[in-house]
N, C-alpha and C positions, 0 to 999 in steps of 0.2 A: 504494500500500500504506500503510495506516495502522494504528496500534495500536488495541486495543479501548477503551483509556481515553480519555475525553473530558473528565473533570473534574479529573483529577490528572495530573501530569507522568509520563512513562514512567520506570519504575525502571531504574537503570543497567545491571543484568544483562541485561534484555530488550533495551534499546537497543543494548548492546554486541554481542549476538548478531545483531541485525538488521544493524548496520553492518558487522560482519565478513563476513556472508554476501553483502553487496552488493559487496565487493571494489572499493571506490572508489579512484581514483588521484589525484583532485584535490579540494582543499577550497576552496570559494568562500565568502568572507565578505561579507555585507552590511556597510555601514559604520555608518550612523546607527542607534543603538539596539542594535548588536551589538558593534562595536569601540569606539565612543565614545558617551558618555552624552548625546548631543545631543537625543534625542527629548523628554526632560523639559525641556530648556532651550528647546525650541521653544514651549512653553506661555508662557514669558516673552516671547519674540519676538512671538507672535501677540497676546498681551494688549495689547502696546503698539500693534501695527498696528491693532487694532480701535478704539482710541481715535482714530485718524486719521479714522475715518468715523462717530464717535459711536455705535458699535454696542455695545449692552449685552448681551453674550452670553458665556457661559463658553467660553474658548478650548479647553478639553478636549473639549467637545461637538463642536466643529468638527474638531479633529484626529483624533478617534476615527474619523471617516468618510473621512479623507484621508491617514492615515499610510501611508507607503510609496509614495505616488503622486507626481505631478508638482506643481510650483508652479502650473501652469495649473489643475489640479483644485482646489487651495486657493483660488486667485483666483476661480474660478467659484462656489465655496461661499460666499465672502465677498460676492461680487456679488449672489448670490441673496438673502442676508439684507439687504444694503444697498438692493436694489430697483432698481439701475441699474448699468451698466458702471463699473468702476473706472478711475481715471486711467491714461493710457498709460504713465506712468513708474512704475506700481505695482511691477512686478517689480524694477526697478533699486533703488527705495527699500527694498523688502523685503529684497533680498539684501544691501544695504549695512548695514542694521540687523542682519540675521541674522549676518553675518560678524563684526560688532563684538561681539556677545554670545558667539558660539561660540569666540572667541579664548581663552576661559577653560574650554572644555570638557575634561572628564577622560575617560580611558579607563575602560571598564567593568571592575570587579574581575574578574580572571580572563582578560581579553582577551589580554594578552601571553602568558599560559600556554597559551591555546588556539591562538594563532598558532604558538608553538613546537611544540606537540603535533601541529599539522597537517603539519609537515615542510616540505620544500623545495617541494613541489608545492602551491602556494596562490596565491590571487589575491583581488581585491576586485571585486564587481559591485554598484554602488550606484545608487539612484534619484536621488541628489544630484549636483549639478554638480561638475566637477573643481576649480573654485576653492574650493568649500566643503570638499572632501576635503583639498585642499592645506593649508588652515588646521587642520582638526581632526586629521588624521593626523600632520602635522608637530608639532603641539602635544603629542603624546603619544608621540613617537619610534616611530611605526608606519609612516610613509611608506616609509622605507628597507627595511622588512621585506617590502614588497610590490612597490615600484617595479621595473620599469615596468609590472607586471601589475596595473594599477588601471583599471577600466572604469566608465564613467558612462552612464546612460540618455540623458543629454542629448547625448552625442557620437554616438549612433546614431539619435537621433530616435524612440525607442520607449520607452515607460514601463511599469513594472509596473502591473497584473498580467499584461501581455503577457510571454511567455517570452523575447523577443528578446535582452535583455541577458545572460541566462544562456547562451543558445545562442551568442552572440557571444563571451563569455568562454571557454567550452569550446573553441570553434573556435580562438581565439587561442592557447590553451594546448596545442592539439593533442590534446585528450582527448574521447572520446565522451561526450555529456551523461549517458548512463546510468551512466557510471563516475565521476560527480561527486557530492559531498555539498555541499549549500548550507546556510548558517546564516542564518536569517531571523527577524525579530521582529514583522513585521506580516502581516496577512492578505493584502494585495496582494503582498508579497514571497514569501510561501509559495505563493500561487497561481501566481506566475510560475515559480518553481523547479520546482514540481510539474508544471506544464504542459510544462516542458522535460525531464520524465521523470527528474529527479534525486532522490537520497535527501535529504530535507529535514529538518533539525533546526529545530524551531520553538522559539524562545526565549520562554518565557512569563513575561516580566518586566513588560511593560506591556500585554500582550494575553492574554486568557483562553485557557487550554489548549484548551477546547472550540472556540473560534473558530479557533485554529491548526490543530487536527485537522480541523475541517470544511473548512478551506481547502486541506488536502492534506498537512499535515506527516506525515512518516513516524514520527517520534518527537518528543517535546517535553521540554525541559529547563528548569529554573527559573532557572538562572544561567549565566554564562559560566564560572564555576568548574566547574560540572557538565559543560558542553560540553568544557572542557579535559580533564577526567577521561575523558569518553567518547572523545574523539579519541586520547588517550594509550593507550587500551585496545585500539585497533585491531590 
């Protein structure tokens, strides 16, 4: 189910009616780009990584096609531009550089309010690895608001846009997937949650509303402040 709007975010009244009608029991948060502002910092990380291979390409153009996916997808995209396989230690070097940069990441404005509005039945289902979330969530006093209910695609061996991480999170929390609301900011993430038959709030901060709607978002919001208001109105 999607709203008719594809170019503008869903108005709060309409979104509230749809969410109330869904009678959801569990709120599932993506991490990067939803709870913490790491997606924009990833541009800085990738810009440095591209210099390792003398690649003159805007990092935004690469991230646009890999956001919400796995590190392997990003490596494949870089290798395609580079014209040959990347060194075997690429992932380790990338993660080390990434964690150094992300130590300074900030929570999105409204993220803490959205977590509070979600109530006690909440968890995280992220495409990022656990060591990354350990850094970013602890840095913003978010870890203890979710632990131990923090789930990573890397721990189950399946990545967005496959629905497995959302199905895994719902099962772990003992809630039917159709009774869950997921908050996602990327097309891959929205596709994953929609495939799991969840009510999907698409955060149109770094992704176009039309792209999120096309991917399967039930409603779209422009900021986490809007998301907090929507969750609070349930």
